[in-house]
N, C-alpha and C positions, 0 to 999 in steps of 0.2 A: 668361462670367465670368472664366475663366482667361486669355483673351486680354486682357481689360481690365486684369487684375492685372499681366500682363507689361508692358503699355503704361505703367502707373503706375510700375512699377519702372524702366523705361527712362527715364521722365521724371525720376525721382529721380537716376539716373545722370547725366543731362545737366545737371541743376542743380549737382551736385557738381563736374563737370568745368568748368562755366562759372565757378563760384566759385573753383576752384583756379587757373584761368588768370588771373583778376583779382588774386588774392592774390599769385601769382608775379610778375605784371607790376608790382604795387605795390612789391615788394621791389626788382626790377630798376630801376625808375624812381627810387626813393629813392637807391639807391647811385650810379646814373648822375648824378643831380643833384649829388651830392657830388664825384664824379670829374671831371665836366665843368664844375663850378661854375655850374650852370644852375638858377636859382630856379624857372623855369616847370615843370620836370620834377617838382620837389617839390610844386608846387601841383596837378599832375595826380594825384598820389597821394591828396591830400585829397579830390579829386572822386570817387574810386572807393570811398571808405570806406562811404558810404551804401548803394551798390549791394551791396557785400559783406555788410553787416549785414542788408539785406532778404532776401538769398538765404539767410542762415542761418535767418531766421524762416520763410521759405517751406519750407525743407527740414525744419525741425522740425514744422511744421504738416502737411506731406505724410506724414511718418513717423508722426505720431500718428493721422492719418486711416487709414493703411494698417493700423496695429496694431489700431485699434478696429473697422474695417469688414471687414477681410480675415482677421483672427485667424491670422496666418501661423505656421508651425511650422518647426522644423529650420533649414535653410540660409537660407530666406527671412526667418525671424525674426532670425537673426544678421546678415543683410544690412541689414535696416532699423535695428536697434539700432546697428550699426557706422556706418551712414550718419549717424545723429544725432550720434554722437561725432565723426565726421570733420568734419561741418559746424562744430562748435564749435572744432575744431583749426584749420580754415581761417580762421575769423573771427579767431582770435588771430594767425595769420600776417599777416592784413591789418592788424590793429592794430599789429603790430610794424613793418610797412612804414611806417605813419604815424609811428610813433616815430622811425624812422630819418630820414624826411623832415624832421621837426621839428628834430632835431639837425643835419641837413645845413644847414638854413636859418640856424641860429645860426653854424655854422662858416663859412658863406659870407660872413659879415660881417667875417671876419678873414683875414689872409694864410694861404695853405696851409702847413701844418706840414711836410709831406714828400710825396714822390710816393706815391700809393696803389697798393700791390701786393697785400698779403695780404688786405685787406678786400674788394676785388673778387673775389679767389679764393674767399674764404669765401662771398660772396654767390652766386657761380656754383654752388658745391657745394650750398648750402642750397636754391637754386632747383631744381636738378636732383633733389634729394631730395624736394621737394614734388611735382614733376612725376611722378617715378617712383612715388611712393607712391600717387598717384591712378590711374596706369596699372595698378599692381599690384591696386588695389581693383577697377577695372572688369574686368580680365582674370582675376581670382582667381589672381594669379601669386605664389605663396608665395616662390619664389626671389628675385624682384625685390624683394619686401617685405623679405626678410632682408638683401639687399644695401643697401637704404636704411638699415636699422638699423646695419649695420656701418660705413657712411660717417660716422656721427655722431662717431666717434672722430677722424676727419680734421679735422672742423670744430672740435672741442674743441682739438686740437693747434694749429691755426692761431690760434684765439682766445688760447691761452696765449702763443703767439709774439708776437702783436700787443700783448698786455698787457706782456710783458717789455720789448719795444722802447720802448713809450711811457713806461713807468716810467723807463727810462734817460733819455729826453728830459727828463722832469720833474725828475729828480734833478740833471741837468747844467745845466738852464736853467729856473728857476721861471717865466719869462715864457711858457713853453709849456704850463703846467698846464691852462688852460681848454680849449685845443685838444686836448691829449692826452686829457683826461677825455672830451671829446665823442667822439673816435674809439674810446676804450675802451667807451663806451656802445653805439656802433654795433656793435662786435664782439660785445658781450654780446647785443644784439638778434638778430644773425645766428645766434649760437649757440642762442638760444631757438627761432628758426625751425626750425633743424635738429632740435631736440628735438621740436617739434610734428610734423614730417615722420616722425620715428622713431615717435612715438605712433601715427600713421596706419598705418605699416608693421606695428606690433604688432597693430593692429585687423584688418588684412588677414589676418595669420596666424591670428588667432582666427576670422575669417570662414571661412577655408579649412579649418582643421584642427579648429575647435571647442575649442581650448585656449588658455589665456592664457600669454604669456611675459613680461608686464610685470614689472619689478622683479626679474627672474631668479627668478620665483616657484617654479619647479620645484626650484632649488637650495635655496631657503629652506625649502620643504616637506620636502625630504630631510633637511636639517639639523635641522629641528624634530622629525621622526620619530626621528632618531638620538638626539637629546637626551632624548627621551621614552622611549627604550629600545624603540622599535617597529622591527622589521625588515621 
């Protein structure tokens, strides 16, 4: 029975890794379609969406089956509940890859506004965060998970830089507004992908340590206790 349970947990691991690879590839293809002005690459992103969605459903069903039949406790219980949340985060990454591909197709109908530098850098950072967050999950690597969370600030900074630059374009030349807004949307999508990777990193820390760090909850609790006069 124990060996069967281990095999089922390994299968869950494999499904999550497969889903993460597909989601990461979707983001890479979507940004590459924009950079290389290649419509076929954007179409490849759309073809992956159904597979990613099915994997999320498979992962949810497997997790529910394990919870019902195995009645896991302690670390196994945290692993399964974390896997369910991570599947949802990866599905959103896949959706955001589709969103980027859709914007890319619209931008390809118009002349390129500028050479793309910061957006590919953002994409590379966001992809590495997704990849490392799943590696941290599989290997129970708290340090790697924390490094993913820390990199979120780098993506946010690049997104702010992209926004400021494109705002300048729009102010100086109103004819660039549509293209600038499209690139701003892509930057926002990439920033959200990094947020989802950060959420996975936080789930890994919960898995390993059994405590939540989301929303700086420890600081919030300390402040609440201080305000209530509790030492």
